[in-house]
Steps between C-alpha positions, in 0.01 A plus 500: 500500500483241777177359640492430873243325721476576871258229621289468810634402842387141543712217363196397294574798279814324376295265282287789367814701421658206319185439299479868407866506396435194280203672335713807431781283360255342253446852366873569477517715814743421781321572829752501785356398837637634827480188714454621855765383746247373755361252247813288541587546865149449640502834678175687556682832464530710187856634512456843346863612522637183341230488232563866419873439465439200274255693282714810464818302433324338206275776364626842614478745211395222259201567275240272661135407482392380845209267573427488874247300698392549860811560715686567175280810457599630842865416433525684168308803629737523798794482259349781296431705812847459648736439207324618184821651364642146462203371302405531133152349486336530158182320612369386836216249533358452849284194571317423819591812693474349849449802722422860433802663656599863436857394415364327190368834376823672600695251290261521207533876510858454377372361167279657237150346524509382138782262598284323759226241460328338797314171469272419791248222548153630581482308827867462588491417874793733573353802317200507269520666160259772612717585802809508276315728256417738786857480629646580157253782432772763556739313271347443157659164418317252280300251709390169349238318706471122474197310628636277774475464876855373541850638540616292203596679179506237223496747212803422283334613176425845644851535642664388177287750306619776732862389455459486123341846504800637687735332254317628191490854640875481564559390140310798359662763720 
């Protein structure tokens, strides 16, 4: 299984992603980070078509565990909604869902709820944990609420535990 991180939009997420990948590496897990194209070219635009092509060329039909933050959540849910047949996601972890858009639910509907965990800060300025809980009411995914008023998700221990849980389940199957 491969572990993939789809970080948030802002270039500041690069440091967070690198730090998270280092924490995973210390536990013997290789977390691959999709470095968004606009981080290097200074563009303010998220290039969906190019990012989709890059992601699918690397991970299509691979057994993957995806960790997604902010725009990464929208990106992976759009991939599920539009191209689910090309994906083999064993576990999906959504952090900091930024906006409660119906396409997120449409994408999630392509996966069994037991494969999805959402982590949302209680006072995330883009969407509070209570609004995410209401939004996900029709889709019974696990929701972990963290006490924080930020859009930062510095929870490597929780994410590593999820990854290790996926790995141990795979070993016993």
